[in-house]
PDB file of N, CA, C and O in Angstrom:
ATOM      1  N   UNK A   1     -38.556  34.501  10.978  1.00  0.00           N
ATOM      2  CA  UNK A   1     -38.803  32.937  11.406  1.00  0.00           C
ATOM      3  C   UNK A   1     -40.232  33.028  11.558  1.00  0.00           C
ATOM      4  O   UNK A   1     -40.776  32.468  10.607  1.00  0.00           O
ATOM      5  N   UNK A   2     -41.193  33.592  12.517  1.00  0.00           N
ATOM      6  CA  UNK A   2     -42.002  33.418  12.825  1.00  0.00           C
ATOM      7  C   UNK A   2     -43.191  33.981  11.684  1.00  0.00           C
ATOM      8  O   UNK A   2     -44.286  33.522  11.361  1.00  0.00           O
ATOM      9  N   UNK A   3     -42.501  35.071  11.292  1.00  0.00           N
ATOM     10  CA  UNK A   3     -43.447  35.683  10.055  1.00  0.00           C
ATOM     11  C   UNK A   3     -43.599  34.664   8.746  1.00  0.00           C
ATOM     12  O   UNK A   3     -44.690  34.410   8.235  1.00  0.00           O
ATOM     13  N   UNK A   4     -42.480  34.185   8.340  1.00  0.00           N
ATOM     14  CA  UNK A   4     -42.958  32.902   7.357  1.00  0.00           C
ATOM     15  C   UNK A   4     -43.450  31.675   8.114  1.00  0.00           C
ATOM     16  O   UNK A   4     -44.008  30.863   7.377  1.00  0.00           O
ATOM     17  N   UNK A   5     -43.409  31.458   8.939  1.00  0.00           N
ATOM     18  CA  UNK A   5     -44.579  30.241   9.532  1.00  0.00           C
ATOM     19  C   UNK A   5     -45.814  31.087   9.274  1.00  0.00           C
ATOM     20  O   UNK A   5     -46.398  30.785   8.233  1.00  0.00           O
ATOM     21  N   UNK A   6     -46.208  31.821   9.797  1.00  0.00           N
ATOM     22  CA  UNK A   6     -47.622  32.620   9.269  1.00  0.00           C
ATOM     23  C   UNK A   6     -47.759  33.048   8.295  1.00  0.00           C
ATOM     24  O   UNK A   6     -48.807  33.687   8.213  1.00  0.00           O
ATOM     25  N   UNK A   7     -47.119  33.019   7.334  1.00  0.00           N
ATOM     26  CA  UNK A   7     -47.385  33.564   5.702  1.00  0.00           C
ATOM     27  C   UNK A   7     -47.485  31.643   5.144  1.00  0.00           C
ATOM     28  O   UNK A   7     -48.367  31.361   4.334  1.00  0.00           O
ATOM     29  N   UNK A   8     -46.813  30.835   5.508  1.00  0.00           N
ATOM     30  CA  UNK A   8     -47.234  29.404   4.914  1.00  0.00           C
ATOM     31  C   UNK A   8     -48.221  29.028   5.579  1.00  0.00           C
ATOM     32  O   UNK A   8     -48.905  28.270   4.891  1.00  0.00           O
ATOM     33  N   UNK A   9     -48.645  29.189   6.608  1.00  0.00           N
ATOM     34  CA  UNK A   9     -49.969  28.965   7.251  1.00  0.00           C
ATOM     35  C   UNK A   9     -51.464  29.678   6.174  1.00  0.00           C
ATOM     36  O   UNK A   9     -52.347  29.055   5.586  1.00  0.00           O
ATOM     37  N   UNK A  10     -51.265  30.899   6.256  1.00  0.00           N
ATOM     38  CA  UNK A  10     -52.269  31.406   5.487  1.00  0.00           C
ATOM     39  C   UNK A  10     -52.040  30.946   3.973  1.00  0.00           C
ATOM     40  O   UNK A  10     -53.080  30.836   3.323  1.00  0.00           O
ATOM     41  N   UNK A  11     -51.242  30.755   3.529  1.00  0.00           N
ATOM     42  CA  UNK A  11     -51.457  29.849   2.520  1.00  0.00           C
ATOM     43  C   UNK A  11     -52.128  28.629   2.440  1.00  0.00           C
ATOM     44  O   UNK A  11     -53.226  28.286   2.003  1.00  0.00           O
ATOM     45  N   UNK A  12     -51.004  27.949   3.076  1.00  0.00           N
ATOM     46  CA  UNK A  12     -52.427  26.357   3.330  1.00  0.00           C
ATOM     47  C   UNK A  12     -53.554  26.682   3.635  1.00  0.00           C
ATOM     48  O   UNK A  12     -54.475  26.062   3.105  1.00  0.00           O
ATOM     49  N   UNK A  13     -53.805  27.570   4.422  1.00  0.00           N
ATOM     50  CA  UNK A  13     -55.209  27.832   4.314  1.00  0.00           C
ATOM     51  C   UNK A  13     -56.328  28.595   3.027  1.00  0.00           C
ATOM     52  O   UNK A  13     -57.532  28.428   2.833  1.00  0.00           O
ATOM     53  N   UNK A  14     -55.508  29.294   2.455  1.00  0.00           N
ATOM     54  CA  UNK A  14     -56.084  29.581   0.818  1.00  0.00           C
ATOM     55  C   UNK A  14     -56.364  28.714   0.116  1.00  0.00           C
ATOM     56  O   UNK A  14     -57.407  28.636  -0.534  1.00  0.00           O
ATOM     57  N   UNK A  15     -55.134  27.631   0.151  1.00  0.00           N
ATOM     58  CA  UNK A  15     -55.067  26.706  -1.073  1.00  0.00           C
ATOM     59  C   UNK A  15     -56.281  25.249  -0.514  1.00  0.00           C
ATOM     60  O   UNK A  15     -56.658  24.303  -1.205  1.00  0.00           O
ATOM     61  N   UNK A  16     -56.556  25.495   0.622  1.00  0.00           N
ATOM     62  CA  UNK A  16     -58.192  24.575   1.354  1.00  0.00           C
ATOM     63  C   UNK A  16     -59.076  25.264   0.689  1.00  0.00           C
ATOM     64  O   UNK A  16     -59.750  24.753  -0.206  1.00  0.00           O
ATOM     65  N   UNK A  17     -59.193  26.702   1.105  1.00  0.00           N
ATOM     66  CA  UNK A  17     -60.380  27.250   0.593  1.00  0.00           C
ATOM     67  C   UNK A  17     -60.640  27.172  -0.899  1.00  0.00           C
ATOM     68  O   UNK A  17     -61.752  26.995  -1.396  1.00  0.00           O
ATOM     69  N   UNK A  18     -59.599  27.309  -1.507  1.00  0.00           N
ATOM     70  CA  UNK A  18     -59.835  27.665  -2.993  1.00  0.00           C
ATOM     71  C   UNK A  18     -60.036  26.318  -3.523  1.00  0.00           C
ATOM     72  O   UNK A  18     -60.730  26.263  -4.538  1.00  0.00           O
ATOM     73  N   UNK A  19     -59.461  24.929  -2.934  1.00  0.00           N
ATOM     74  CA  UNK A  19     -60.186  23.495  -3.414  1.00  0.00           C
ATOM     75  C   UNK A  19     -61.534  23.359  -2.982  1.00  0.00           C
ATOM     76  O   UNK A  19     -62.304  22.792  -3.758  1.00  0.00           O
ATOM     77  N   UNK A  20     -61.978  23.783  -1.862  1.00  0.00           N
ATOM     78  CA  UNK A  20     -63.394  23.148  -1.207  1.00  0.00           C
ATOM     79  C   UNK A  20     -64.307  24.037  -2.018  1.00  0.00           C
ATOM     80  O   UNK A  20     -65.489  23.729  -2.176  1.00  0.00           O
ATOM     81  N   UNK A  21     -63.620  25.479  -2.700  1.00  0.00           N
ATOM     82  CA  UNK A  21     -64.714  26.370  -3.580  1.00  0.00           C
ATOM     83  C   UNK A  21     -64.580  24.970  -5.027  1.00  0.00           C
ATOM     84  O   UNK A  21     -65.591  24.322  -5.299  1.00  0.00           O
ATOM     85  N   UNK A  22     -63.559  24.771  -5.606  1.00  0.00           N
ATOM     86  CA  UNK A  22     -63.740  24.062  -6.283  1.00  0.00           C
ATOM     87  C   UNK A  22     -64.589  22.737  -6.438  1.00  0.00           C
ATOM     88  O   UNK A  22     -65.374  22.416  -7.331  1.00  0.00           O
ATOM     89  N   UNK A  23     -64.209  22.091  -5.342  1.00  0.00           N
ATOM     90  CA  UNK A  23     -65.101  20.718  -5.086  1.00  0.00           C
ATOM     91  C   UNK A  23     -66.784  21.037  -5.477  1.00  0.00           C
ATOM     92  O   UNK A  23     -67.555  20.514  -6.281  1.00  0.00           O
ATOM     93  N   UNK A  24     -66.895  21.898  -4.716  1.00  0.00           N
ATOM     94  CA  UNK A  24     -68.590  22.344  -4.438  1.00  0.00           C
ATOM     95  C   UNK A  24     -68.684  22.776  -5.882  1.00  0.00           C
ATOM     96  O   UNK A  24     -69.317  21.908  -6.483  1.00  0.00           O
ATOM     97  N   UNK A  25     -68.333  23.717  -6.661  1.00  0.00           N
ATOM     98  CA  UNK A  25     -68.604  23.910  -8.004  1.00  0.00           C
ATOM     99  C   UNK A  25     -68.762  22.939  -8.946  1.00  0.00           C
ATOM    100  O   UNK A  25     -69.722  22.923  -9.717  1.00  0.00           O
ATOM    101  N   UNK A  26     -67.513  21.775  -8.938  1.00  0.00           N
ATOM    102  CA  UNK A  26     -67.857  20.524  -9.431  1.00  0.00           C
ATOM    103  C   UNK A  26     -68.987  19.615  -8.994  1.00  0.00           C
ATOM    104  O   UNK A  26     -69.685  19.136  -9.888  1.00  0.00           O
ATOM    105  N   UNK A  27     -69.219  19.358  -7.904  1.00  0.00           N
ATOM    106  CA  UNK A  27     -70.699  19.072  -7.302  1.00  0.00           C
ATOM    107  C   UNK A  27     -71.984  19.445  -8.090  1.00  0.00           C
ATOM    108  O   UNK A  27     -72.819  18.601  -8.415  1.00  0.00           O
ATOM    109  N   UNK A  28     -72.088  20.831  -8.387  1.00  0.00           N
ATOM    110  CA  UNK A  28     -72.782  21.341  -8.868  1.00  0.00           C
ATOM    111  C   UNK A  28     -73.229  21.098 -10.275  1.00  0.00           C
ATOM    112  O   UNK A  28     -74.390  20.940 -10.653  1.00  0.00           O
ATOM    113  N   UNK A  29     -71.895  21.091 -11.157  1.00  0.00           N
ATOM    114  CA  UNK A  29     -72.266  21.021 -12.939  1.00  0.00           C
ATOM    115  C   UNK A  29     -73.104  19.544 -12.875  1.00  0.00           C
ATOM    116  O   UNK A  29     -73.089  18.474 -12.267  1.00  0.00           O
ATOM    117  N   UNK A  30     -73.947  20.357 -14.089  1.00  0.00           N
ATOM    118  CA  UNK A  30     -74.714  19.187 -15.026  1.00  0.00           C
ATOM    119  C   UNK A  30     -74.075  18.141 -15.346  1.00  0.00           C
ATOM    120  O   UNK A  30     -72.845  18.179 -15.358  1.00  0.00           O
ATOM    121  N   UNK A  31     -74.871  16.799 -15.727  1.00  0.00           N
ATOM    122  CA  UNK A  31     -74.246  16.179 -16.408  1.00  0.00           C
ATOM    123  C   UNK A  31     -73.628  16.675 -17.913  1.00  0.00           C
ATOM    124  O   UNK A  31     -72.503  16.336 -18.279  1.00  0.00           O
ATOM    125  N   UNK A  32     -74.380  17.384 -18.592  1.00  0.00           N
ATOM    126  CA  UNK A  32     -73.913  17.932 -19.837  1.00  0.00           C
ATOM    127  C   UNK A  32     -72.499  18.680 -19.461  1.00  0.00           C
ATOM    128  O   UNK A  32     -71.454  18.319 -20.001  1.00  0.00           O
ATOM    129  N   UNK A  33     -72.527  19.493 -18.728  1.00  0.00           N
ATOM    130  CA  UNK A  33     -71.019  20.702 -18.137  1.00  0.00           C
ATOM    131  C   UNK A  33     -69.991  19.513 -17.907  1.00  0.00           C
ATOM    132  O   UNK A  33     -68.864  19.718 -18.358  1.00  0.00           O
ATOM    133  N   UNK A  34     -70.212  18.323 -17.283  1.00  0.00           N
ATOM    134  CA  UNK A  34     -69.263  17.371 -16.745  1.00  0.00           C
ATOM    135  C   UNK A  34     -68.543  17.003 -18.259  1.00  0.00           C
ATOM    136  O   UNK A  34     -67.439  17.317 -18.705  1.00  0.00           O
ATOM    137  N   UNK A  35     -69.660  16.198 -18.849  1.00  0.00           N
ATOM    138  CA  UNK A  35     -69.414  15.415 -20.318  1.00  0.00           C
ATOM    139  C   UNK A  35     -68.353  17.157 -20.889  1.00  0.00           C
ATOM    140  O   UNK A  35     -67.132  17.227 -21.035  1.00  0.00           O
ATOM    141  N   UNK A  36     -69.053  17.929 -21.021  1.00  0.00           N
ATOM    142  CA  UNK A  36     -68.235  18.834 -21.818  1.00  0.00           C
ATOM    143  C   UNK A  36     -66.558  19.125 -21.528  1.00  0.00           C
ATOM    144  O   UNK A  36     -65.798  19.568 -22.389  1.00  0.00           O
ATOM    145  N   UNK A  37     -66.096  18.722 -19.904  1.00  0.00           N
ATOM    146  CA  UNK A  37     -65.420  18.777 -19.299  1.00  0.00           C
ATOM    147  C   UNK A  37     -64.428  17.579 -19.390  1.00  0.00           C
ATOM    148  O   UNK A  37     -63.240  17.707 -19.095  1.00  0.00           O
ATOM    149  N   UNK A  38     -65.024  16.307 -19.850  1.00  0.00           N
ATOM    150  CA  UNK A  38     -64.464  15.274 -19.678  1.00  0.00           C
ATOM    151  C   UNK A  38     -64.477  14.316 -18.676  1.00  0.00           C
ATOM    152  O   UNK A  38     -63.765  13.318 -18.787  1.00  0.00           O
ATOM    153  N   UNK A  39     -65.274  14.505 -17.605  1.00  0.00           N
ATOM    154  CA  UNK A  39     -65.556  13.864 -17.010  1.00  0.00           C
ATOM    155  C   UNK A  39     -66.728  12.812 -16.254  1.00  0.00           C
ATOM    156  O   UNK A  39     -67.661  12.707 -17.051  1.00  0.00           O
ATOM    157  N   UNK A  40     -66.980  12.068 -15.102  1.00  0.00           N
ATOM    158  CA  UNK A  40     -67.847  11.493 -15.124  1.00  0.00           C
ATOM    159  C   UNK A  40     -68.296  11.743 -13.423  1.00  0.00           C
ATOM    160  O   UNK A  40     -67.427  12.047 -12.606  1.00  0.00           O
ATOM    161  N   UNK A  41     -69.563  11.595 -13.075  1.00  0.00           N
ATOM    162  CA  UNK A  41     -69.932  11.697 -11.834  1.00  0.00           C
ATOM    163  C   UNK A  41     -69.153  11.177 -10.755  1.00  0.00           C
ATOM    164  O   UNK A  41     -68.620  11.688  -9.771  1.00  0.00           O
ATOM    165  N   UNK A  42     -69.236  10.002 -11.220  1.00  0.00           N
ATOM    166  CA  UNK A  42     -68.185   8.877 -10.019  1.00  0.00           C
ATOM    167  C   UNK A  42     -66.731   9.438  -9.989  1.00  0.00           C
ATOM    168  O   UNK A  42     -66.075   9.029  -9.031  1.00  0.00           O
ATOM    169  N   UNK A  43     -66.202  10.144 -10.693  1.00  0.00           N
ATOM    170  CA  UNK A  43     -65.135  11.108 -10.998  1.00  0.00           C
ATOM    171  C   UNK A  43     -64.836  12.123  -9.861  1.00  0.00           C
ATOM    172  O   UNK A  43     -63.842  12.399  -9.189  1.00  0.00           O
ATOM    173  N   UNK A  44     -65.799  12.453  -9.914  1.00  0.00           N
ATOM    174  CA  UNK A  44     -66.159  13.489  -9.359  1.00  0.00           C
ATOM    175  C   UNK A  44     -66.424  13.417  -7.612  1.00  0.00           C
ATOM    176  O   UNK A  44     -65.972  14.122  -6.710  1.00  0.00           O
ATOM    177  N   UNK A  45     -67.522  12.034  -7.589  1.00  0.00           N
ATOM    178  CA  UNK A  45     -67.645  11.457  -6.047  1.00  0.00           C
ATOM    179  C   UNK A  45     -66.187  11.566  -5.445  1.00  0.00           C
ATOM    180  O   UNK A  45     -65.949  12.124  -4.374  1.00  0.00           O
ATOM    181  N   UNK A  46     -65.063  10.861  -6.403  1.00  0.00           N
ATOM    182  CA  UNK A  46     -64.028   9.559  -5.743  1.00  0.00           C
ATOM    183  C   UNK A  46     -63.107  11.550  -5.356  1.00  0.00           C
ATOM    184  O   UNK A  46     -62.562  11.749  -4.270  1.00  0.00           O
ATOM    185  N   UNK A  47     -63.147  12.390  -6.183  1.00  0.00           N
ATOM    186  CA  UNK A  47     -62.512  13.477  -5.827  1.00  0.00           C
ATOM    187  C   UNK A  47     -63.284  14.502  -4.476  1.00  0.00           C
ATOM    188  O   UNK A  47     -62.665  15.304  -3.777  1.00  0.00           O
ATOM    189  N   UNK A  48     -64.664  14.212  -4.391  1.00  0.00           N
ATOM    190  CA  UNK A  48     -64.987  14.901  -3.197  1.00  0.00           C
ATOM    191  C   UNK A  48     -65.083  14.137  -2.023  1.00  0.00           C
ATOM    192  O   UNK A  48     -65.338  14.659  -0.937  1.00  0.00           O
ATOM    193  N   UNK A  49     -64.859  12.706  -2.199  1.00  0.00           N
ATOM    194  CA  UNK A  49     -64.451  11.970  -0.683  1.00  0.00           C
ATOM    195  C   UNK A  49     -63.248  11.336  -0.598  1.00  0.00           C
ATOM    196  O   UNK A  49     -63.086  10.319   0.077  1.00  0.00           O
ATOM    197  N   UNK A  50     -62.131  12.029  -1.432  1.00  0.00           N
ATOM    198  CA  UNK A  50     -60.938  11.233  -0.959  1.00  0.00           C
ATOM    199  C   UNK A  50     -60.029  12.429   0.276  1.00  0.00           C
ATOM    200  O   UNK A  50     -60.106  13.652   0.161  1.00  0.00           O
ATOM    201  N   UNK A  51     -59.485  11.951   1.023  1.00  0.00           N
ATOM    202  CA  UNK A  51     -58.730  12.516   2.255  1.00  0.00           C
ATOM    203  C   UNK A  51     -58.164  13.570   1.759  1.00  0.00           C
ATOM    204  O   UNK A  51     -57.986  13.530   0.541  1.00  0.00           O
ATOM    205  N   UNK A  52     -57.784  14.614   2.374  1.00  0.00           N
ATOM    206  CA  UNK A  52     -57.139  16.093   1.985  1.00  0.00           C
ATOM    207  C   UNK A  52     -55.615  15.526   2.153  1.00  0.00           C
ATOM    208  O   UNK A  52     -55.241  14.793   3.069  1.00  0.00           O
ATOM    209  N   UNK A  53     -54.971  15.920   1.288  1.00  0.00           N
ATOM    210  CA  UNK A  53     -53.339  15.723   0.987  1.00  0.00           C
ATOM    211  C   UNK A  53     -52.328  16.979   0.893  1.00  0.00           C
ATOM    212  O   UNK A  53     -52.189  17.687  -0.104  1.00  0.00           O
ATOM    213  N   UNK A  54     -51.630  17.124   2.155  1.00  0.00           N
ATOM    214  CA  UNK A  54     -50.487  18.050   2.009  1.00  0.00           C
ATOM    215  C   UNK A  54     -49.734  17.829   0.707  1.00  0.00           C
ATOM    216  O   UNK A  54     -49.567  16.684   0.288  1.00  0.00           O
ATOM    217  N   UNK A  55     -49.344  18.734   0.150  1.00  0.00           N
ATOM    218  CA  UNK A  55     -48.182  18.511  -0.941  1.00  0.00           C
ATOM    219  C   UNK A  55     -47.225  19.841  -0.977  1.00  0.00           C
ATOM    220  O   UNK A  55     -46.264  19.890  -1.746  1.00  0.00           O
TER     221      UNK A  55
END
């Protein structure tokens, strides 16, 4: 039981780090790169500032 709790906690930390890395990459993209992805700067701003949610 304790091991499963630690595994779950480690997975949550891993996911949060990955999402943080992805948000940083989105923030660093140029307007052209965002356009190629079909995103706008305002959509990126929304993603960067929305509260972190657990799913």
